[in-house]
C-alpha positions in Angstrom: 4.4 34.5 45.5 1.7 32.9 47.7 1.3 29.2 48.2 -1.7 27.6 46.5 -4.6 26.9 48.8 -4.7 23.4 50.3 -6.8 20.9 48.3 -10.0 19.9 49.9 -10.7 16.3 50.8 -13.2 15.6 48.0 -10.7 17.0 45.4 -7.9 14.9 46.8 -10.0 11.7 46.7 -11.0 12.4 43.1 -7.4 13.0 42.1 -6.4 9.6 43.6 -9.2 7.8 41.7 -8.0 9.3 38.4 -4.4 8.3 39.2 -5.5 4.7 39.9 -7.5 4.5 36.7 -4.6 5.9 34.6 -2.0 3.6 36.2 -1.4 0.3 34.2 -2.5 -2.9 35.9 0.1 -5.4 37.0 -0.7 -7.8 34.1 -0.3 -5.1 31.4 2.9 -5.1 29.4 3.4 -1.9 27.4 5.9 -3.7 25.1 3.4 -6.4 24.2 1.1 -5.5 21.2 -2.6 -5.7 21.8 -4.3 -8.8 20.3 -6.3 -8.0 17.1 -9.1 -10.2 16.0 -11.2 -10.5 12.8 -15.0 -10.4 12.4 -16.3 -13.9 12.0 -19.6 -13.6 10.1 -18.5 -11.9 6.8 -15.3 -13.9 6.7 -17.3 -17.1 7.1 -19.0 -16.4 3.8 -15.7 -15.5 2.2 -14.2 -18.8 3.4 -17.3 -20.7 2.0 -16.8 -19.0 -1.4 -13.2 -20.0 -1.4 -14.1 -23.6 -0.5 -16.7 -23.7 -3.3 -14.1 -22.6 -5.8 -11.6 -25.3 -4.5 -14.4 -27.9 -4.7 -15.0 -26.9 -8.4 -11.4 -27.6 -9.2 -11.5 -31.0 -7.5 -14.7 -31.9 -9.2 -13.3 -31.0 -12.6 -10.2 -33.2 -12.0 -12.6 -36.0 -11.2 -14.6 -35.5 -14.4 -17.7 -34.2 -12.5 -18.2 -31.1 -14.6 -21.7 -30.4 -13.6 -20.7 -30.3 -10.0 -17.8 -28.1 -10.9 -20.0 -25.6 -12.5 -22.4 -25.6 -9.6 -19.4 -25.0 -7.3 -18.6 -21.8 -9.2 -22.1 -20.6 -9.1 -22.3 -21.3 -5.4 -19.1 -19.3 -4.9 -20.7 -16.4 -6.8 -23.7 -16.4 -4.5 -21.6 -16.5 -1.4 -19.3 -13.8 -2.7 -22.3 -11.6 -3.1 -23.3 -12.0 0.5 -20.0 -11.4 2.3 -19.7 -7.8 1.2 -23.3 -6.9 1.9 -23.2 -8.5 5.3 -20.0 -6.6 6.2 -21.7 -3.3 5.2 -24.9 -4.1 7.0 -23.2 -5.1 10.2 -20.5 -2.4 10.0 -17.7 -5.0 10.1 -15.8 -3.8 7.0 -12.0 -4.2 7.5 -8.9 -4.1 5.4 -8.3 -7.8 6.2 -11.8 -8.7 4.9 -11.2 -6.8 1.7 -7.9 -8.5 1.1 -9.2 -11.9 2.0 -12.2 -11.4 -0.3 -9.9 -10.5 -3.2 -7.8 -13.7 -2.7 -10.9 -15.8 -2.5 -12.2 -14.2 -5.7 -8.9 -15.0 -7.4 -9.3 -18.7 -6.6 -13.1 -19.0 -7.2 -13.4 -16.8 -10.3 -9.9 -16.7 -11.6 -8.3 -20.1 -11.3 -11.3 -22.4 -10.9 -13.2 -21.4 -14.1 -10.0 -21.6 -16.2 -9.1 -25.1 -14.9 -12.7 -26.3 -15.3 -12.8 -25.1 -18.9 -9.4 -26.6 -19.6 -10.3 -30.0 -18.2 -13.6 -30.1 -20.0 -12.8 -28.8 -23.5 -9.4 -26.9 -23.8 -7.0 -29.7 -23.1 -7.4 -31.2 -26.6 -6.3 -27.9 -28.2 -2.7 -28.2 -26.9 -0.9 -24.9 -26.5 -3.9 -22.9 -27.7 -6.0 -24.5 -24.9 -3.7 -23.6 -22.1 -3.0 -20.2 -23.6 -6.8 -19.4 -23.5 -7.0 -20.6 -19.9 -4.0 -18.5 -18.9 -5.4 -15.4 -20.6 -8.5 -15.8 -18.5 -6.6 -16.3 -15.3 -4.2 -13.4 -15.9 -7.2 -11.2 -16.8 -8.9 -12.0 -13.5 -5.7 -11.2 -11.6 -5.3 -7.9 -13.3 -9.0 -7.1 -12.9 -8.9 -7.7 -9.2 -5.7 -5.7 -8.8 -7.1 -2.7 -10.7 -10.3 -2.9 -8.7 -8.4 -2.8 -5.4 -6.5 0.2 -6.4 -9.6 2.1 -7.4 -11.6 1.6 -4.2 -12.9 4.9 -3.0 -12.1 6.6 -6.3 -14.2 4.9 -9.0 -17.9 5.6 -9.7 -19.9 3.1 -7.6 -22.6 2.9 -10.2 -20.3 1.1 -12.7 -17.6 -1.5 -12.9 -14.6 -0.9 -15.2 -14.3 -4.1 -17.0 -16.4 -7.3 -16.6 -16.5 -8.4 -13.0 -14.7 -11.6 -12.3 -17.8 -13.4 -10.8 -19.7 -12.7 -14.0 -16.8 -13.9 -16.1 -16.6 -17.1 -14.1 -20.4 -17.5 -14.5 -20.1 -17.4 -18.3 -17.5 -20.2 -18.2 -19.4 -22.2 -15.6 -22.6 -21.8 -17.5 -21.1 -23.0 -20.8 -19.7 -26.1 -19.1 -22.9 -26.8 -17.2 -24.9 -26.4 -20.5 -22.7 -28.8 -22.3 -22.6 -31.4 -19.5 -26.3 -31.2 -19.0 -27.0 -31.8 -22.7 -24.4 -34.5 -23.2 -22.1 -32.4 -25.3 -18.5 -33.5 -25.4 -16.1 -30.7 -24.6 -13.8 -31.7 -27.4 -16.5 -31.0 -30.0 -16.9 -27.4 -29.0 -13.3 -26.7 -27.8 -12.7 -23.8 -30.2 -16.0 -22.1 -29.0 -15.0 -22.6 -25.4 -11.6 -21.2 -26.1 -13.3 -18.1 -27.6 -15.5 -17.7 -24.5 -12.6 -18.2 -22.1 -10.2 -15.8 -23.7 -12.9 -13.3 -24.5 -14.1 -13.3 -20.9 -10.5 -12.7 -19.8 -10.0 -9.8 -22.1 -13.4 -8.2 -21.1 -12.2 -8.2 -17.5 -9.3 -6.0 -18.3 -11.2 -3.8 -20.8 -12.4 -0.3 -20.2 -16.0 -1.1 -20.9 -18.4 0.0 -18.2 -20.9 -2.4 -16.6 -23.7 -1.5 -14.2 -22.7 -2.5 -10.7 -26.2 -2.5 -9.2 -24.6 -1.4 -5.9 -27.0 1.5 -5.4 -30.1 -0.7 -5.3 -31.8 0.0 -2.0 -32.8 -3.3 -0.5 -34.1 -1.8 2.8 -36.6 0.6 1.3 -40.0 0.0 -0.3 -40.3 -1.0 -3.9 -43.3 -1.1 -6.2 -45.4 -4.3 -6.2 -44.4 -5.1 -9.8 -40.8 -5.4 -8.7 -41.7 -8.4 -6.5 -43.7 -9.9 -9.4 -40.7 -9.5 -11.7 -38.4 -11.2 -9.2 -40.8 -14.1 -8.9 -41.0 -14.5 -12.6 -37.2 -14.4 -12.8 -36.9 -17.2 -10.3 -39.5 -19.2 -12.3 -37.6 -18.6 -15.5 -34.3 -19.8 -14.0 -36.0 -23.0 -12.6 -37.3 -23.9 -16.1 -33.8 -24.6 -17.4 -31.0 -23.3 -15.2 -28.0 -24.0 -17.5 -29.5 -22.2 -20.5 -31.1 -19.3 -18.6 -28.0 -18.6 -16.5 -25.6 -18.8 -19.4 -27.8 -16.5 -21.5 -28.2 -14.1 -18.6 -24.5 -13.6 -17.9 -23.6 -13.7 -21.6 -26.1 -10.8 -22.1 -24.5 -9.0 -19.2 -21.1 -9.4 -20.7 -22.3 -7.9 -24.0 -24.0 -5.1 -22.2 -20.7 -3.5 -21.4 -19.6 -2.7 -24.9 -23.1 -1.6 -25.8 -23.4 0.7 -22.8 -20.0 2.2 -23.4 -20.8 2.9 -27.1 -24.1 4.6 -26.2 -22.4 6.8 -23.6 -19.7 7.8 -26.1 -22.3 8.7 -28.7 -24.2 10.9 -26.2 -21.0 12.7 -25.2 -20.1 13.4 -28.8 -23.6 14.7 -29.5 -23.4 16.9 -26.4 -20.0 18.3 -27.6 -21.5 19.1 -31.0 -24.4 21.0 -29.5 -22.3 23.0 -27.0 -20.4 25.0 -29.7 -23.6 25.7 -31.6 -25.3 26.9 -28.4 -22.4 29.1 -27.4 -22.2 30.6 -30.9 -25.9 31.6 -30.7 -25.3 33.2 -27.4 -22.4 35.3 -28.7 -24.5 36.3 -31.8 
């Protein structure tokens, strides 16, 4: 065997530079794990939503039910921003998803139940706290099911009523009563029905439109902007009534949508055997 030819000076210099770059610096410790940070912007909105839910609980304990309802609605708006901002800025992380879920549990699972209990349900005794617990447990189960279905479920629909919408129904009813001077004790059974019903809808199999596929970056017809403007004007006329009716209608849309889709599937199944029979004949 012959010896390899001697390495030229440029090749030897290049090899030394590569060795220096690959070698660890004196301050590096291979045993020490690298520091990991979090993205600030989306988690700021999540923290603000968590604070709004906490503020709603404090306001309800102080008897300021209108402020408590506004806190839940504020948490709902902030919760809608954090996910979109994370997707727009490409800052989606597992930490952010888990933090958002915990924030939702406080703002839309615990806060609405406690606000409803303080305003109307406390006078019902065990029935009151049972309705509040059904709502809270429903929110927890809804969020747990949602987290396990990420990446698998159809993005066009939610399975079960989303927890922010359920919280908006409770907050809207409390705001409507407080704004019109209605004592919570006089409508306690109705509030218990809304509270327990919202909790059960969250764990139901009814399908709700998610509106996640709406393209906000593209162009839209001019009438869409006119409709949005009219919607804002309608909400400003009487926010408690309009918001409560809006989210109550959304809650009822789930059973209606599911029933329509089931009827369509049954009609399609009836037509398929008839069509296949004609082809065979």
